[in-house]
KOLLUMZA-663564 format. One record per residue: residue in one letter; x, y, z of N, C-alpha, C in turn. Coordinates in steps of 0.1 Angstrom, whole numbers, plus 5000, padded with zeros to 4 digits. Atoms other than C-alpha are relative to their C-alpha. Example, Ala and Ser with C-alpha at 12.3 -4.5 7.8 and 13.67 -1.06 7.14 Angstrom:
2
<rec><res>a</res><n_X>5009</n_X><n_Y>4988</n_Y><n_Z>5000</n_Z><ca_X>5123</ca_X><ca_Y>4955</ca_Y><ca_Z>5078</ca_Z><c_X>5009</c_X><c_Y>5012</c_Y><c_Z>5000</c_Z></rec>
<rec><res>s</res><n_X>4991</n_X><n_Y>4989</n_Y><n_Z>5000</n_Z><ca_X>5137</ca_X><ca_Y>4989</ca_Y><ca_Z>5071</ca_Z><c_X>4992</c_X><c_Y>5011</c_Y><c_Z>5008</c_Z></rec>
This chain:
110
<rec><res>i</res><n_X>5001</n_X><n_Y>5011</n_Y><n_Z>4990</n_Z><ca_X>8811</ca_X><ca_Y>4823</ca_Y><ca_Z>8423</ca_Z><c_X>5010</c_X><c_Y>5002</c_Y><c_Z>5010</c_Z></rec>
<rec><res>r</res><n_X>4990</n_X><n_Y>4998</n_Y><n_Z>4989</n_Z><ca_X>8827</ca_X><ca_Y>4826</ca_Y><ca_Z>8457</ca_Z><c_X>5005</c_X><c_Y>4986</c_Y><c_Z>5003</c_Z></rec>
<rec><res>k</res><n_X>4993</n_X><n_Y>5013</n_Y><n_Z>4997</n_Z><ca_X>8852</ca_X><ca_Y>4797</ca_Y><ca_Z>8463</ca_Z><c_X>5002</c_X><c_Y>4999</c_Y><c_Z>5015</c_Z></rec>
<rec><res>a</res><n_X>4998</n_X><n_Y>5003</n_Y><n_Z>4985</n_Z><ca_X>8860</ca_X><ca_Y>4781</ca_Y><ca_Z>8497</ca_Z><c_X>5011</c_X><c_Y>5009</c_Y><c_Z>5006</c_Z></rec>
<rec><res>d</res><n_X>4990</n_X><n_Y>4991</n_Y><n_Z>4995</n_Z><ca_X>8891</ca_X><ca_Y>4803</ca_Y><ca_Z>8501</ca_Z><c_X>4996</c_X><c_Y>5015</c_Y><c_Z>5000</c_Z></rec>
<rec><res>n</res><n_X>5006</n_X><n_Y>4986</n_Y><n_Z>4999</n_Z><ca_X>8868</ca_X><ca_Y>4834</ca_Y><ca_Z>8500</ca_Z><c_X>5005</c_X><c_Y>5008</c_Y><c_Z>4988</c_Z></rec>
<rec><res>t</res><n_X>4997</n_X><n_Y>4992</n_Y><n_Z>5012</n_Z><ca_X>8881</ca_X><ca_Y>4844</ca_Y><ca_Z>8465</ca_Z><c_X>4988</c_X><c_Y>4998</c_Y><c_Z>4990</c_Z></rec>
<rec><res>e</res><n_X>5011</n_X><n_Y>5001</n_Y><n_Z>5009</n_Z><ca_X>8858</ca_X><ca_Y>4849</ca_Y><ca_Z>8436</ca_Z><c_X>5005</c_X><c_Y>4996</c_Y><c_Z>4986</c_Z></rec>
<rec><res>q</res><n_X>4996</n_X><n_Y>5004</n_Y><n_Z>5014</n_Z><ca_X>8859</ca_X><ca_Y>4833</ca_Y><ca_Z>8401</ca_Z><c_X>4988</c_X><c_Y>5004</c_Y><c_Z>4991</c_Z></rec>
<rec><res>l</res><n_X>5010</n_X><n_Y>4996</n_Y><n_Z>5009</n_Z><ca_X>8840</ca_X><ca_Y>4848</ca_Y><ca_Z>8372</ca_Z><c_X>4998</c_X><c_Y>4989</c_Y><c_Z>4990</c_Z></rec>
<rec><res>y</res><n_X>5004</n_X><n_Y>5010</n_Y><n_Z>5010</n_Z><ca_X>8821</ca_X><ca_Y>4824</ca_Y><ca_Z>8349</ca_Z><c_X>4990</c_X><c_Y>5006</c_Y><c_Z>4991</c_Z></rec>
<rec><res>y</res><n_X>5011</n_X><n_Y>4997</n_Y><n_Z>5009</n_Z><ca_X>8800</ca_X><ca_Y>4830</ca_Y><ca_Z>8318</ca_Z><c_X>4992</c_X><c_Y>4987</c_Y><c_Z>4999</c_Z></rec>
<rec><res>v</res><n_X>5009</n_X><n_Y>5011</n_Y><n_Z>5003</n_Z><ca_X>8770</ca_X><ca_Y>4808</ca_Y><ca_Z>8314</ca_Z><c_X>4997</c_X><c_Y>4999</c_Y><c_Z>4985</c_Z></rec>
<rec><res>v</res><n_X>5001</n_X><n_Y>5002</n_Y><n_Z>5014</n_Z><ca_X>8770</ca_X><ca_Y>4794</ca_Y><ca_Z>8279</ca_Z><c_X>4989</c_X><c_Y>4990</c_Y><c_Z>4997</c_Z></rec>
<rec><res>m</res><n_X>5011</n_X><n_Y>5008</n_Y><n_Z>5004</n_Z><ca_X>8738</ca_X><ca_Y>4781</ca_Y><ca_Z>8264</ca_Z><c_X>5001</c_X><c_Y>4998</c_Y><c_Z>4985</c_Z></rec>
<rec><res>l</res><n_X>4999</n_X><n_Y>5003</n_Y><n_Z>5014</n_Z><ca_X>8740</ca_X><ca_Y>4763</ca_Y><ca_Z>8231</ca_Z><c_X>4986</c_X><c_Y>5000</c_Y><c_Z>4993</c_Z></rec>
<rec><res>d</res><n_X>5012</n_X><n_Y>4998</n_Y><n_Z>5006</n_Z><ca_X>8711</ca_X><ca_Y>4775</ca_Y><ca_Z>8210</ca_Z><c_X>4997</c_X><c_Y>4989</c_Y><c_Z>4990</c_Z></rec>
<rec><res>g</res><n_X>5004</n_X><n_Y>5011</n_Y><n_Z>5009</n_Z><ca_X>8693</ca_X><ca_Y>4746</ca_Y><ca_Z>8192</ca_Z><c_X>5004</c_X><c_Y>4987</c_Y><c_Z>5005</c_Z></rec>
<rec><res>y</res><n_X>4996</n_X><n_Y>5013</n_Y><n_Z>4995</n_Z><ca_X>8708</ca_X><ca_Y>4719</ca_Y><ca_Z>8214</ca_Z><c_X>4994</c_X><c_Y>4998</c_Y><c_Z>5014</c_Z></rec>
<rec><res>d</res><n_X>5008</n_X><n_Y>5001</n_Y><n_Z>4988</n_Z><ca_X>8681</ca_X><ca_Y>4714</ca_Y><ca_Z>8240</ca_Z><c_X>5005</c_X><c_Y>4988</c_Y><c_Z>5010</c_Z></rec>
<rec><res>e</res><n_X>4996</n_X><n_Y>5011</n_Y><n_Z>4992</n_Z><ca_X>8697</ca_X><ca_Y>4681</ca_Y><ca_Z>8252</ca_Z><c_X>5013</c_X><c_Y>5003</c_Y><c_Z>5007</c_Z></rec>
<rec><res>v</res><n_X>4987</n_X><n_Y>4996</n_Y><n_Z>4994</n_Z><ca_X>8730</ca_X><ca_Y>4699</ca_Y><ca_Z>8262</ca_Z><c_X>4997</c_X><c_Y>5010</c_Y><c_Z>5011</c_Z></rec>
<rec><res>d</res><n_X>5001</n_X><n_Y>4991</n_Y><n_Z>4988</n_Z><ca_X>8731</ca_X><ca_Y>4715</ca_Y><ca_Z>8297</ca_Z><c_X>5008</c_X><c_Y>5013</c_Y><c_Z>4997</c_Z></rec>
<rec><res>n</res><n_X>4992</n_X><n_Y>4987</n_Y><n_Z>5000</n_Z><ca_X>8743</ca_X><ca_Y>4751</ca_Y><ca_Z>8302</ca_Z><c_X>5014</c_X><c_Y>4997</c_Y><c_Z>5005</c_Z></rec>
<rec><res>m</res><n_X>4987</n_X><n_Y>5002</n_Y><n_Z>4996</n_Z><ca_X>8780</ca_X><ca_Y>4753</ca_Y><ca_Z>8307</ca_Z><c_X>5006</c_X><c_Y>5012</c_Y><c_Z>5007</c_Z></rec>
<rec><res>n</res><n_X>4993</n_X><n_Y>4989</n_Y><n_Z>4993</n_Z><ca_X>8800</ca_X><ca_Y>4775</ca_Y><ca_Z>8332</ca_Z><c_X>5014</c_X><c_Y>5000</c_Y><c_Z>4994</c_Z></rec>
<rec><res>v</res><n_X>4987</n_X><n_Y>4999</n_Y><n_Z>5008</n_Z><ca_X>8830</ca_X><ca_Y>4788</ca_Y><ca_Z>8312</ca_Z><c_X>5008</c_X><c_Y>5012</c_Y><c_Z>5006</c_Z></rec>
<rec><res>r</res><n_X>4992</n_X><n_Y>4989</n_Y><n_Z>4995</n_Z><ca_X>8859</ca_X><ca_Y>4808</ca_Y><ca_Z>8327</ca_Z><c_X>5004</c_X><c_Y>5009</c_Y><c_Z>4988</c_Z></rec>
<rec><res>p</res><n_X>4996</n_X><n_Y>4991</n_Y><n_Z>5011</n_Z><ca_X>8870</ca_X><ca_Y>4839</ca_Y><ca_Z>8307</ca_Z><c_X>5013</c_X><c_Y>4995</c_Y><c_Z>4992</c_Z></rec>
<rec><res>d</res><n_X>4988</n_X><n_Y>5004</n_Y><n_Z>5007</n_Z><ca_X>8904</ca_X><ca_Y>4823</ca_Y><ca_Z>8299</ca_Z><c_X>4997</c_X><c_Y>4988</c_Y><c_Z>4991</c_Z></rec>
<rec><res>e</res><n_X>5004</n_X><n_Y>5011</n_Y><n_Z>5009</n_Z><ca_X>8885</ca_X><ca_Y>4794</ca_Y><ca_Z>8282</ca_Z><c_X>4993</c_X><c_Y>5005</c_Y><c_Z>4987</c_Z></rec>
<rec><res>i</res><n_X>5007</n_X><n_Y>4994</n_Y><n_Z>5011</n_Z><ca_X>8869</ca_X><ca_Y>4818</ca_Y><ca_Z>8257</ca_Z><c_X>5011</c_X><c_Y>5006</c_Y><c_Z>4991</c_Z></rec>
<rec><res>r</res><n_X>4990</n_X><n_Y>4994</n_Y><n_Z>5009</n_Z><ca_X>8889</ca_X><ca_Y>4828</ca_Y><ca_Z>8226</ca_Z><c_X>4993</c_X><c_Y>5009</c_Y><c_Z>4990</c_Z></rec>
<rec><res>p</res><n_X>5006</n_X><n_Y>4991</n_Y><n_Z>5009</n_Z><ca_X>8883</ca_X><ca_Y>4855</ca_Y><ca_Z>8200</ca_Z><c_X>4993</c_X><c_Y>4992</c_Y><c_Z>4988</c_Z></rec>
<rec><res>r</res><n_X>5007</n_X><n_Y>5006</n_Y><n_Z>5011</n_Z><ca_X>8858</ca_X><ca_Y>4847</ca_Y><ca_Z>8172</ca_Z><c_X>5009</c_X><c_Y>5000</c_Y><c_Z>4988</c_Z></rec>
<rec><res>a</res><n_X>4992</n_X><n_Y>5001</n_Y><n_Z>5013</n_Z><ca_X>8874</ca_X><ca_Y>4835</ca_Y><ca_Z>8140</ca_Z><c_X>4993</c_X><c_Y>5007</c_Y><c_Z>4989</c_Z></rec>
<rec><res>h</res><n_X>5006</n_X><n_Y>4992</n_Y><n_Z>5011</n_Z><ca_X>8868</ca_X><ca_Y>4858</ca_Y><ca_Z>8110</ca_Z><c_X>5007</c_X><c_Y>4996</c_Y><c_Z>4987</c_Z></rec>
<rec><res>y</res><n_X>4992</n_X><n_Y>5002</n_Y><n_Z>5012</n_Z><ca_X>8895</ca_X><ca_Y>4849</ca_Y><ca_Z>8085</ca_Z><c_X>4998</c_X><c_Y>4986</c_Y><c_Z>4994</c_Z></rec>
<rec><res>i</res><n_X>5001</n_X><n_Y>5013</n_Y><n_Z>5006</n_Z><ca_X>8886</ca_X><ca_Y>4821</ca_Y><ca_Z>8061</ca_Z><c_X>5011</c_X><c_Y>4998</c_Y><c_Z>4990</c_Z></rec>
<rec><res>y</res><n_X>4989</n_X><n_Y>5002</n_Y><n_Z>5008</n_Z><ca_X>8916</ca_X><ca_Y>4806</ca_Y><ca_Z>8044</ca_Z><c_X>4995</c_X><c_Y>4997</c_Y><c_Z>4985</c_Z></rec>
<rec><res>p</res><n_X>5003</n_X><n_Y>5003</n_Y><n_Z>5013</n_Z><ca_X>8914</ca_X><ca_Y>4807</ca_Y><ca_Z>8006</ca_Z><c_X>5007</c_X><c_Y>4987</c_Y><c_Z>4996</c_Z></rec>
<rec><res>a</res><n_X>4994</n_X><n_Y>5013</n_Y><n_Z>5003</n_Z><ca_X>8923</ca_X><ca_Y>4774</ca_Y><ca_Z>7989</ca_Z><c_X>5015</c_X><c_Y>5001</c_Y><c_Z>4997</c_Z></rec>
<rec><res>a</res><n_X>4985</n_X><n_Y>4999</n_Y><n_Z>5003</n_Z><ca_X>8957</ca_X><ca_Y>4787</ca_Y><ca_Z>7978</ca_Z><c_X>5008</c_X><c_Y>5000</c_Y><c_Z>5012</c_Z></rec>
<rec><res>e</res><n_X>4992</n_X><n_Y>5000</n_Y><n_Z>4988</n_Z><ca_X>8967</ca_X><ca_Y>4791</ca_Y><ca_Z>8014</ca_Z><c_X>5000</c_X><c_Y>4987</c_Y><c_Z>5008</c_Z></rec>
<rec><res>l</res><n_X>5001</n_X><n_Y>5013</n_Y><n_Z>4993</n_Z><ca_X>8958</ca_X><ca_Y>4756</ca_Y><ca_Z>8025</ca_Z><c_X>5012</c_X><c_Y>4992</c_Y><c_Z>4998</c_Z></rec>
<rec><res>k</res><n_X>4987</n_X><n_Y>5007</n_Y><n_Z>5001</n_Z><ca_X>8990</ca_X><ca_Y>4737</ca_Y><ca_Z>8032</ca_Z><c_X>5000</c_X><c_Y>4989</c_Y><c_Z>5011</c_Z></rec>
<rec><res>k</res><n_X>4998</n_X><n_Y>5010</n_Y><n_Z>4990</n_Z><ca_X>8999</ca_X><ca_Y>4705</ca_Y><ca_Z>8051</ca_Z><c_X>5006</c_X><c_Y>5006</c_Y><c_Z>5012</c_Z></rec>
<rec><res>e</res><n_X>4995</n_X><n_Y>4996</n_Y><n_Z>4987</n_Z><ca_X>9006</ca_X><ca_Y>4711</ca_Y><ca_Z>8088</ca_Z><c_X>4994</c_X><c_Y>5014</c_Y><c_Z>5005</c_Z></rec>
<rec><res>l</res><n_X>5007</n_X><n_Y>4988</n_Y><n_Z>4996</n_Z><ca_X>8984</ca_X><ca_Y>4743</ca_Y><ca_Z>8089</ca_Z><c_X>4991</c_X><c_Y>4998</c_Y><c_Z>5012</c_Z></rec>
<rec><res>k</res><n_X>5009</n_X><n_Y>5000</n_Y><n_Z>4989</n_Z><ca_X>8968</ca_X><ca_Y>4748</ca_Y><ca_Z>8123</ca_Z><c_X>4988</c_X><c_Y>5009</c_Y><c_Z>4997</c_Z></rec>
<rec><res>c</res><n_X>5012</n_X><n_Y>4992</n_Y><n_Z>5004</n_Z><ca_X>8932</ca_X><ca_Y>4759</ca_Y><ca_Z>8118</ca_Z><c_X>4988</c_X><c_Y>4995</c_Y><c_Z>5007</c_Z></rec>
<rec><res>m</res><n_X>5012</n_X><n_Y>5005</n_Y><n_Z>4994</n_Z><ca_X>8896</ca_X><ca_Y>4754</ca_Y><ca_Z>8128</ca_Z><c_X>4991</c_X><c_Y>4995</c_Y><c_Z>4988</c_Z></rec>
<rec><res>v</res><n_X>5008</n_X><n_Y>5006</n_Y><n_Z>5011</n_Z><ca_X>8874</ca_X><ca_Y>4731</ca_Y><ca_Z>8107</ca_Z><c_X>4986</c_X><c_Y>4995</c_Y><c_Z>5006</c_Z></rec>
<rec><res>n</res><n_X>5013</n_X><n_Y>5004</n_Y><n_Z>4997</n_Z><ca_X>8838</ca_X><ca_Y>4720</ca_Y><ca_Z>8107</ca_Z><c_X>4999</c_X><c_Y>4985</c_Y><c_Z>4996</c_Z></rec>
<rec><res>f</res><n_X>5001</n_X><n_Y>5014</n_Y><n_Z>5002</n_Z><ca_X>8831</ca_X><ca_Y>4682</ca_Y><ca_Z>8110</ca_Z><c_X>4989</c_X><c_Y>4994</c_Y><c_Z>5007</c_Z></rec>
<rec><res>n</res><n_X>5011</n_X><n_Y>5007</n_Y><n_Z>4994</n_Z><ca_X>8801</ca_X><ca_Y>4660</ca_Y><ca_Z>8117</ca_Z><c_X>5004</c_X><c_Y>4985</c_Y><c_Z>5001</c_Z></rec>
<rec><res>l</res><n_X>4996</n_X><n_Y>5014</n_Y><n_Z>4998</n_Z><ca_X>8811</ca_X><ca_Y>4627</ca_Y><ca_Z>8133</ca_Z><c_X>4990</c_X><c_Y>4990</c_Y><c_Z>4995</c_Z></rec>
<rec><res>d</res><n_X>5010</n_X><n_Y>5009</n_Y><n_Z>5004</n_Z><ca_X>8778</ca_X><ca_Y>4611</ca_Y><ca_Z>8126</ca_Z><c_X>4997</c_X><c_Y>4999</c_Y><c_Z>4985</c_Z></rec>
<rec><res>n</res><n_X>5003</n_X><n_Y>4999</n_Y><n_Z>5014</n_Z><ca_X>8773</ca_X><ca_Y>4623</ca_Y><ca_Z>8090</ca_Z><c_X>5009</c_X><c_Y>5010</c_Y><c_Z>4994</c_Z></rec>
<rec><res>s</res><n_X>4990</n_X><n_Y>4991</n_Y><n_Z>5005</n_Z><ca_X>8803</ca_X><ca_Y>4638</ca_Y><ca_Z>8073</ca_Z><c_X>4995</c_X><c_Y>5009</c_Y><c_Z>4988</c_Z></rec>
<rec><res>a</res><n_X>5005</n_X><n_Y>4992</n_Y><n_Z>5011</n_Z><ca_X>8781</ca_X><ca_Y>4652</ca_Y><ca_Z>8045</ca_Z><c_X>4992</c_X><c_Y>5012</c_Y><c_Z>5006</c_Z></rec>
<rec><res>e</res><n_X>5007</n_X><n_Y>4989</n_Y><n_Z>4994</n_Z><ca_X>8764</ca_X><ca_Y>4675</ca_Y><ca_Z>8070</ca_Z><c_X>5009</c_X><c_Y>5008</c_Y><c_Z>5009</c_Z></rec>
<rec><res>r</res><n_X>4992</n_X><n_Y>4992</n_Y><n_Z>4990</n_Z><ca_X>8777</ca_X><ca_Y>4704</ca_Y><ca_Z>8091</ca_Z><c_X>4999</c_X><c_Y>4995</c_Y><c_Z>5014</c_Z></rec>
<rec><res>g</res><n_X>5000</n_X><n_Y>5005</n_Y><n_Z>4987</n_Z><ca_X>8787</ca_X><ca_Y>4696</ca_Y><ca_Z>8126</ca_Z><c_X>5005</c_X><c_Y>5010</c_Y><c_Z>5010</c_Z></rec>
<rec><res>f</res><n_X>4993</n_X><n_Y>4991</n_Y><n_Z>4990</n_Z><ca_X>8809</ca_X><ca_Y>4710</ca_Y><ca_Z>8154</ca_Z><c_X>5013</c_X><c_Y>5005</c_Y><c_Z>4994</c_Z></rec>
<rec><res>w</res><n_X>4987</n_X><n_Y>4994</n_Y><n_Z>5004</n_Z><ca_X>8840</ca_X><ca_Y>4731</ca_Y><ca_Z>8151</ca_Z><c_X>5011</c_X><c_Y>4994</c_Y><c_Z>5008</c_Z></rec>
<rec><res>y</res><n_X>4989</n_X><n_Y>5007</n_Y><n_Z>4994</n_Z><ca_X>8873</ca_X><ca_Y>4715</ca_Y><ca_Z>8159</ca_Z><c_X>5013</c_X><c_Y>5008</c_Y><c_Z>4996</c_Z></rec>
<rec><res>d</res><n_X>4986</n_X><n_Y>4996</n_Y><n_Z>5003</n_Z><ca_X>8909</ca_X><ca_Y>4727</ca_Y><ca_Z>8162</ca_Z><c_X>5006</c_X><c_Y>4989</c_Y><c_Z>4992</c_Z></rec>
<rec><res>a</res><n_X>4995</n_X><n_Y>5011</n_Y><n_Z>5009</n_Z><ca_X>8928</ca_X><ca_Y>4708</ca_Y><ca_Z>8135</ca_Z><c_X>5014</c_X><c_Y>5004</c_Y><c_Z>4995</c_Z></rec>
<rec><res>v</res><n_X>4987</n_X><n_Y>4998</n_Y><n_Z>5008</n_Z><ca_X>8961</ca_X><ca_Y>4704</ca_Y><ca_Z>8117</ca_Z><c_X>4998</c_X><c_Y>4993</c_Y><c_Z>4987</c_Z></rec>
<rec><res>l</res><n_X>5002</n_X><n_Y>5006</n_Y><n_Z>5013</n_Z><ca_X>8958</ca_X><ca_Y>4698</ca_Y><ca_Z>8080</ca_Z><c_X>5010</c_X><c_Y>4989</c_Y><c_Z>4998</c_Z></rec>
<rec><res>a</res><n_X>4991</n_X><n_Y>5012</n_Y><n_Z>5003</n_Z><ca_X>8972</ca_X><ca_Y>4663</ca_Y><ca_Z>8072</ca_Z><c_X>5004</c_X><c_Y>4999</c_Y><c_Z>4985</c_Z></rec>
<rec><res>s</res><n_X>4997</n_X><n_Y>5000</n_Y><n_Z>5015</n_Z><ca_X>8970</ca_X><ca_Y>4666</ca_Y><ca_Z>8034</ca_Z><c_X>4991</c_X><c_Y>5009</c_Y><c_Z>4993</c_Z></rec>
<rec><res>v</res><n_X>5007</n_X><n_Y>4991</n_Y><n_Z>5009</n_Z><ca_X>8959</ca_X><ca_Y>4690</ca_Y><ca_Z>8007</ca_Z><c_X>5004</c_X><c_Y>4995</c_Y><c_Z>4986</c_Z></rec>
<rec><res>a</res><n_X>4997</n_X><n_Y>5005</n_Y><n_Z>5014</n_Z><ca_X>8956</ca_X><ca_Y>4676</ca_Y><ca_Z>7972</ca_Z><c_X>4989</c_X><c_Y>5004</c_Y><c_Z>4990</c_Z></rec>
<rec><res>k</res><n_X>5010</n_X><n_Y>4997</n_Y><n_Z>5010</n_Z><ca_X>8940</ca_X><ca_Y>4686</ca_Y><ca_Z>7940</ca_Z><c_X>4999</c_X><c_Y>4988</c_Y><c_Z>4991</c_Z></rec>
<rec><res>k</res><n_X>5002</n_X><n_Y>5012</n_Y><n_Z>5008</n_Z><ca_X>8924</ca_X><ca_Y>4657</ca_Y><ca_Z>7921</ca_Z><c_X>4989</c_X><c_Y>5004</c_Y><c_Z>4990</c_Z></rec>
<rec><res>g</res><n_X>5010</n_X><n_Y>4997</n_Y><n_Z>5011</n_Z><ca_X>8907</ca_X><ca_Y>4664</ca_Y><ca_Z>7888</ca_Z><c_X>4994</c_X><c_Y>5013</c_Y><c_Z>5001</c_Z></rec>
<rec><res>g</res><n_X>5005</n_X><n_Y>4986</n_Y><n_Z>4999</n_Z><ca_X>8903</ca_X><ca_Y>4701</ca_Y><ca_Z>7895</ca_Z><c_X>4993</c_X><c_Y>5002</c_Y><c_Z>5013</c_Z></rec>
<rec><res>k</res><n_X>5007</n_X><n_Y>4998</n_Y><n_Z>4987</n_Z><ca_X>8887</ca_X><ca_Y>4694</ca_Y><ca_Z>7929</ca_Z><c_X>5010</c_X><c_Y>4998</c_Y><c_Z>5012</c_Z></rec>
<rec><res>l</res><n_X>4991</n_X><n_Y>5001</n_Y><n_Z>4989</n_Z><ca_X>8905</ca_X><ca_Y>4700</ca_Y><ca_Z>7962</ca_Z><c_X>4995</c_X><c_Y>4990</c_Y><c_Z>5010</c_Z></rec>
<rec><res>s</res><n_X>5002</n_X><n_Y>5010</n_Y><n_Z>4990</n_Z><ca_X>8907</ca_X><ca_Y>4672</ca_Y><ca_Z>7987</ca_Z><c_X>5008</c_X><c_Y>5003</c_Y><c_Z>5013</c_Z></rec>
<rec><res>v</res><n_X>4993</n_X><n_Y>4996</n_Y><n_Z>4988</n_Z><ca_X>8916</ca_X><ca_Y>4680</ca_Y><ca_Z>8023</ca_Z><c_X>4997</c_X><c_Y>4990</c_Y><c_Z>5012</c_Z></rec>
<rec><res>t</res><n_X>5002</n_X><n_Y>5008</n_Y><n_Z>4988</n_Z><ca_X>8922</ca_X><ca_Y>4657</ca_Y><ca_Z>8053</ca_Z><c_X>5006</c_X><c_Y>5008</c_Y><c_Z>5012</c_Z></rec>
<rec><res>a</res><n_X>4995</n_X><n_Y>4993</n_Y><n_Z>4989</n_Z><ca_X>8928</ca_X><ca_Y>4670</ca_Y><ca_Z>8088</ca_Z><c_X>5000</c_X><c_Y>4991</c_Y><c_Z>5012</c_Z></rec>
<rec><res>k</res><n_X>4999</n_X><n_Y>5008</n_Y><n_Z>4987</n_Z><ca_X>8938</ca_X><ca_Y>4656</ca_Y><ca_Z>8122</ca_Z><c_X>4993</c_X><c_Y>5009</c_Y><c_Z>5010</c_Z></rec>
<rec><res>i</res><n_X>5008</n_X><n_Y>4993</n_Y><n_Z>4989</n_Z><ca_X>8912</ca_X><ca_Y>4666</ca_Y><ca_Z>8149</ca_Z><c_X>5001</c_X><c_Y>4991</c_Y><c_Z>5012</c_Z></rec>
<rec><res>m</res><n_X>5001</n_X><n_Y>5007</n_Y><n_Z>4988</n_Z><ca_X>8909</ca_X><ca_Y>4656</ca_Y><ca_Z>8185</ca_Z><c_X>4986</c_X><c_Y>4996</c_Y><c_Z>5003</c_Z></rec>
<rec><res>l</res><n_X>5013</n_X><n_Y>5005</n_Y><n_Z>4996</n_Z><ca_X>8879</ca_X><ca_Y>4634</ca_Y><ca_Z>8192</ca_Z><c_X>5001</c_X><c_Y>4994</c_Y><c_Z>5014</c_Z></rec>
<rec><res>g</res><n_X>4997</n_X><n_Y>5004</n_Y><n_Z>4986</n_Z><ca_X>8880</ca_X><ca_Y>4632</ca_Y><ca_Z>8230</ca_Z><c_X>5015</c_X><c_Y>5001</c_Y><c_Z>5001</c_Z></rec>
<rec><res>a</res><n_X>4985</n_X><n_Y>5000</n_Y><n_Z>4998</n_Z><ca_X>8917</ca_X><ca_Y>4622</ca_Y><ca_Z>8237</ca_Z><c_X>5007</c_X><c_Y>4994</c_Y><c_Z>4988</c_Z></rec>
<rec><res>v</res><n_X>4994</n_X><n_Y>5007</n_Y><n_Z>5012</n_Z><ca_X>8922</ca_X><ca_Y>4605</ca_Y><ca_Z>8203</ca_Z><c_X>5001</c_X><c_Y>5009</c_Y><c_Z>4988</c_Z></rec>
<rec><res>p</res><n_X>4999</n_X><n_Y>4993</n_Y><n_Z>5012</n_Z><ca_X>8937</ca_X><ca_Y>4623</ca_Y><ca_Z>8174</ca_Z><c_X>4995</c_X><c_Y>4991</c_Y><c_Z>4988</c_Z></rec>
<rec><res>t</res><n_X>5007</n_X><n_Y>5008</n_Y><n_Z>5011</n_Z><ca_X>8917</ca_X><ca_Y>4612</ca_Y><ca_Z>8143</ca_Z><c_X>5002</c_X><c_Y>5008</c_Y><c_Z>4987</c_Z></rec>
<rec><res>d</res><n_X>5000</n_X><n_Y>4994</n_Y><n_Z>5013</n_Z><ca_X>8923</ca_X><ca_Y>4619</ca_Y><ca_Z>8106</ca_Z><c_X>4986</c_X><c_Y>4999</c_Y><c_Z>4994</c_Z></rec>
<rec><res>v</res><n_X>5013</n_X><n_Y>4999</n_Y><n_Z>5006</n_Z><ca_X>8891</ca_X><ca_Y>4630</ca_Y><ca_Z>8088</ca_Z><c_X>5001</c_X><c_Y>5007</c_Y><c_Z>4987</c_Z></rec>
<rec><res>k</res><n_X>5001</n_X><n_Y>4993</n_Y><n_Z>5013</n_Z><ca_X>8883</ca_X><ca_Y>4639</ca_Y><ca_Z>8052</ca_Z><c_X>4989</c_X><c_Y>5011</c_Y><c_Z>5002</c_Z></rec>
<rec><res>l</res><n_X>5009</n_X><n_Y>4988</n_Y><n_Z>4998</n_Z><ca_X>8868</ca_X><ca_Y>4674</ca_Y><ca_Z>8052</ca_Z><c_X>4990</c_X><c_Y>5002</c_Y><c_Z>4988</c_Z></rec>
<rec><res>t</res><n_X>5010</n_X><n_Y>4997</n_Y><n_Z>5010</n_Z><ca_X>8836</ca_X><ca_Y>4681</ca_Y><ca_Z>8033</ca_Z><c_X>4999</c_X><c_Y>5015</c_Y><c_Z>4997</c_Z></rec>
<rec><res>f</res><n_X>5002</n_X><n_Y>4985</n_Y><n_Z>5001</n_Z><ca_X>8834</ca_X><ca_Y>4719</ca_Y><ca_Z>8039</ca_Z><c_X>5013</c_X><c_Y>5007</c_Y><c_Z>5000</c_Z></rec>
<rec><res>i</res><n_X>4986</n_X><n_Y>4994</n_Y><n_Z>5001</n_Z><ca_X>8868</ca_X><ca_Y>4731</ca_Y><ca_Z>8027</ca_Z><c_X>4999</c_X><c_Y>5015</c_Y><c_Z>4997</c_Z></rec>
<rec><res>d</res><n_X>5002</n_X><n_Y>4985</n_Y><n_Z>5002</n_Z><ca_X>8853</ca_X><ca_Y>4766</ca_Y><ca_Z>8019</ca_Z><c_X>4999</c_X><c_Y>5007</c_Y><c_Z>5014</c_Z></rec>
<rec><res>d</res><n_X>5001</n_X><n_Y>4994</n_Y><n_Z>4987</n_Z><ca_X>8850</ca_X><ca_Y>4772</ca_Y><ca_Z>8057</ca_Z><c_X>5011</c_X><c_Y>4995</c_Y><c_Z>5009</c_Z></rec>
<rec><res>i</res><n_X>4988</n_X><n_Y>5003</n_Y><n_Z>4991</n_Z><ca_X>8885</ca_X><ca_Y>4766</ca_Y><ca_Z>8071</ca_Z><c_X>5005</c_X><c_Y>5013</c_Y><c_Z>5006</c_Z></rec>
<rec><res>f</res><n_X>4997</n_X><n_Y>4988</n_Y><n_Z>4994</n_Z><ca_X>8892</ca_X><ca_Y>4793</ca_Y><ca_Z>8096</ca_Z><c_X>5014</c_X><c_Y>5001</c_Y><c_Z>5007</c_Z></rec>
<rec><res>r</res><n_X>4988</n_X><n_Y>4998</n_Y><n_Z>4992</n_Z><ca_X>8923</ca_X><ca_Y>4808</ca_Y><ca_Z>8111</ca_Z><c_X>4997</c_X><c_Y>5001</c_Y><c_Z>5014</c_Z></rec>
<rec><res>i</res><n_X>5002</n_X><n_Y>4999</n_Y><n_Z>4986</n_Z><ca_X>8926</ca_X><ca_Y>4804</ca_Y><ca_Z>8148</ca_Z><c_X>5006</c_X><c_Y>5013</c_Y><c_Z>5005</c_Z></rec>
<rec><res>e</res><n_X>4995</n_X><n_Y>4987</n_Y><n_Z>4997</n_Z><ca_X>8928</ca_X><ca_Y>4839</ca_Y><ca_Z>8161</ca_Z><c_X>5007</c_X><c_Y>5000</c_Y><c_Z>5014</c_Z></rec>
<rec><res>s</res><n_X>4993</n_X><n_Y>5000</n_Y><n_Z>4987</n_Z><ca_X>8952</ca_X><ca_Y>4848</ca_Y><ca_Z>8189</ca_Z><c_X>4993</c_X><c_Y>5010</c_Y><c_Z>5010</c_Z></rec>
<rec><res>r</res><n_X>5007</n_X><n_Y>4992</n_Y><n_Z>4989</n_Z><ca_X>8941</ca_X><ca_Y>4864</ca_Y><ca_Z>8222</ca_Z><c_X>5007</c_X><c_Y>5013</c_Y><c_Z>5001</c_Z></rec>
């Protein structure tokens, strides 16, 4: 895209597959980060860990969108792991109970 000052800015057009109601997005290269590959094992989950989690705002029992998060608590209750995380929903930090604790990813550096 050529800007008014005659410089150019590269954008990627991002299309979300399966989300017909969402328009395509123009994304600058500096807004794209490496794909997360490393899944934290339960033994590495600790309070204050910065990570990426899956959460569905409408139905926490189903998979939703990926959010950057900070783990707020990690507790083992009756042999089952319970994890809450602080995620940003808009501009509001919100504590949520995670359902899918087997898919907590490390945020990869650029």
